[in-house]
N, C-alpha and C positions, 0 to 999 in steps of 0.2 A: 725275254721271250715275247714274241709278237704273233698274233693270230690274224689271219685274213679270211674274211667271210665274203661270199658272193651275194649276200643280202644287201639291200639298200641301207642307208645310214640309220633310219628309224628302227628297222627290224634288227640291225646289228646292236644298236644301243639297248633295245629291249632284251635281247639275249644276254648281253653283258650284265644288265641290271638283274634279270631273273636268276642268273647263275652266280651272281656276286663275284664276277671274275676280277682278279687283281692285276691283270696285265692288259696291255693295249690290244684291242681288236679293231682292225681296219676294215672298212667297207670297200669292196671291189665289185660293185654291181655291174660294171661294164666288163668285168673279167679280164682286164688288161694284165695285171700281175699274175693271176692264175694261168692265163694263156702263156705269158712269157716263161713261166716255170714249167709249162707243159704238164699241168696237173688237172686239166678239165676232165671230168668224169666221162668216159666214153659212152656210158649208158644214159647220161642226163647232162647235156651240154650246158645246163644252167648252174651247175654246182661243181665244186672242186672235189677231187678224190682226197681222202684223208692223207696227209703227207707231212713230213718233217724235214726241215733243212737246218743244218748248222752252218752258219756263214761267218767266216773269219772277218776280222776288222778291216782287212784289205778288200773285202767284197767277194772273195772267192768262196765257192761252196766246198766245205771240208767234208761234209757227209750229207746224204739224203736217203730218204726211204719213202716209198709210196704204198699206202694201204688200199683197202677196198671199202666200199660202203658198209660191208659186213665185218670188216676187221680194221680197227684203228691201231696206229702205231703205239706200242706201250711207252708210257712216260719214262719208265726206267731205262729203256733202250736209248732214248734221246739223252737222258742225263748221263748215261755211260759215255756216249760219244762226246758230249760237252766236256766231260772230265778228261778226255784225251788231249784237249787243246793246251 
């Protein structure tokens, strides 16, 4: 699992440390990856919409979901999709 944040590196590191996250969180402050995956929040162009992607080893997207700022994708749903691979 990898997360991508639109915050700069310092803010991203602070969030990781504060939340004691055990997975990599990448900083995409220029929003290049967020833009490439078309998940920029239409109401706030500075952030990404909550989203989840399952990407196969060959780089193809096996599954994706887009949430809203008020609704995050349930972890159980992502784990179910991972289990299908």
